[in-house]
C-alpha positions as a Markdown table, in Angstrom:
| # | Residue | x | y | z |
|---|---|---|---|---|
| 1 | Met | -45.3 | 0.0 | 28.8 |
| 2 | Asp | -45.6 | 1.1 | 32.6 |
| 3 | Pro | -48.7 | 2.9 | 33.0 |
| 4 | Ala | -47.1 | 5.0 | 36.0 |
| 5 | Val | -44.8 | 6.9 | 33.4 |
| 6 | Pro | -46.5 | 9.5 | 31.7 |
| 7 | Lys | -46.7 | 9.7 | 27.8 |
| 8 | Ala | -44.8 | 13.0 | 27.7 |
| 9 | Thr | -42.0 | 11.4 | 29.7 |
| 10 | Leu | -41.7 | 8.4 | 27.3 |
| 11 | Lys | -41.9 | 10.7 | 24.3 |
| 12 | Ala | -39.0 | 12.7 | 25.6 |
| 13 | Arg | -36.9 | 9.7 | 26.4 |
| 14 | Leu | -37.6 | 8.6 | 22.7 |
| 15 | Glu | -36.7 | 11.8 | 21.4 |
| 16 | Val | -33.5 | 11.8 | 23.3 |
| 17 | Asn | -32.5 | 8.4 | 22.1 |
| 18 | Val | -33.5 | 9.2 | 18.5 |
| 19 | Thr | -31.2 | 12.5 | 18.7 |
| 20 | Ala | -28.5 | 10.3 | 20.3 |
| 21 | Leu | -28.9 | 7.7 | 17.4 |
| 22 | Gly | -28.8 | 10.3 | 15.0 |
| 23 | Asp | -25.6 | 12.0 | 16.4 |
| 24 | Glu | -24.0 | 8.5 | 16.5 |
| 25 | Leu | -25.2 | 7.9 | 12.8 |
| 26 | Val | -23.5 | 11.2 | 11.7 |
| 27 | Ala | -20.2 | 10.4 | 13.8 |
| 28 | Leu | -20.0 | 7.0 | 12.0 |
| 29 | Arg | -20.6 | 8.1 | 8.6 |
| 30 | Arg | -17.6 | 10.9 | 9.3 |
| 31 | Glu | -15.6 | 8.0 | 10.4 |
| 32 | Arg | -16.3 | 6.0 | 7.4 |
| 33 | Ala | -15.5 | 8.8 | 5.3 |
| 34 | Glu | -12.0 | 9.1 | 7.0 |
| 35 | Leu | -11.4 | 5.6 | 6.6 |
| 36 | Ala | -12.3 | 5.8 | 3.1 |
| 37 | Arg | -9.7 | 8.6 | 2.6 |
| 38 | Gly | -7.1 | 6.7 | 4.6 |
| 39 | Lys | -7.7 | 3.7 | 2.5 |
| 40 | Ala | -7.3 | 5.5 | -0.8 |
| 41 | Ala | -4.1 | 7.2 | 0.5 |
| 42 | Leu | -2.8 | 3.8 | 1.2 |
| 43 | Gln | -3.8 | 2.2 | -2.0 |
| 44 | Ala | -2.0 | 5.0 | -3.6 |
| 45 | Glu | 1.2 | 4.7 | -1.6 |
| 46 | Leu | 0.9 | 0.9 | -2.2 |
| 47 | Ala | 0.7 | 1.5 | -5.9 |
| 48 | Arg | 3.8 | 3.9 | -5.9 |
| 49 | Gly | 5.8 | 1.4 | -4.0 |
| 50 | Glu | 5.0 | -1.4 | -6.5 |
| 51 | Glu | 6.0 | 0.8 | -9.3 |
| 52 | Gln | 9.2 | 1.5 | -7.4 |
| 53 | Ala | 9.8 | -2.2 | -6.9 |
| 54 | Arg | 9.1 | -2.8 | -10.7 |
| 55 | Gly | 11.6 | -0.2 | -11.3 |
| 56 | Leu | 14.4 | -1.7 | -9.0 |
| 57 | Arg | 13.7 | -5.0 | -10.4 |
| 58 | Gln | 14.2 | -3.8 | -14.0 |
| 59 | Arg | 17.4 | -2.0 | -12.8 |
| 60 | Leu | 18.6 | -5.2 | -11.1 |
| 61 | Asp | 18.0 | -7.3 | -14.0 |
| 62 | Glu | 19.9 | -4.8 | -16.3 |
| 63 | Val | 22.9 | -4.8 | -13.9 |
| 64 | Met | 22.9 | -8.6 | -13.7 |
| 65 | Glu | 23.0 | -8.8 | -17.4 |
| 66 | Gln | 25.9 | -6.2 | -17.5 |
| 67 | Gln | 27.7 | -8.4 | -15.0 |
| 68 | Arg | 27.2 | -11.4 | -17.0 |
| 69 | Ala | 28.5 | -9.9 | -20.2 |
| 70 | Leu | 31.4 | -8.3 | -18.3 |
| 71 | Arg | 32.4 | -11.7 | -17.0 |
| 72 | Ala | 32.1 | -13.4 | -20.4 |
| 73 | Arg | 34.3 | -10.5 | -21.8 |
| 74 | Gly | 36.8 | -11.1 | -19.0 |
| 75 | Glu | 36.9 | -14.9 | -19.7 |
| 76 | Gln | 37.7 | -14.1 | -23.3 |
| 77 | Cys | 40.2 | -11.6 | -22.5 |
| 78 | Gln | 42.1 | -14.2 | -20.3 |
| 79 | Ala | 41.8 | -16.8 | -22.9 |
| 80 | Arg | 43.1 | -14.4 | -25.6 |
| 81 | Gln | 46.0 | -13.6 | -23.1 |
| 82 | Arg | 46.7 | -17.2 | -22.5 |
| 83 | Glu | 46.8 | -17.7 | -26.4 |
| 84 | Leu | 49.3 | -14.9 | -26.9 |
| 85 | Glu | 51.4 | -16.1 | -24.0 |
| 86 | Asp | 51.6 | -19.5 | -25.7 |
| 87 | Thr | 52.7 | -17.8 | -28.9 |
| 88 | Leu | 55.7 | -16.1 | -27.1 |
């Protein structure tokens, strides 16, 4: 501590620094709360996207199964048509 600087001046500087740090702490807490809200919103959006993707995957699986069934039915129809043509 510099003996040439009065204690009152040092105390005033300390109070200014403490106040500035307190203000910074408040701002950081606000920012943390805002980031937490943003994170929660992103997590909710991700959950919705994942649910939508599951639904789309299920629908794709259903359509692919229908396509396989229709192809099999088409092959059966072609085979039956050949049988009928052979009997003519």
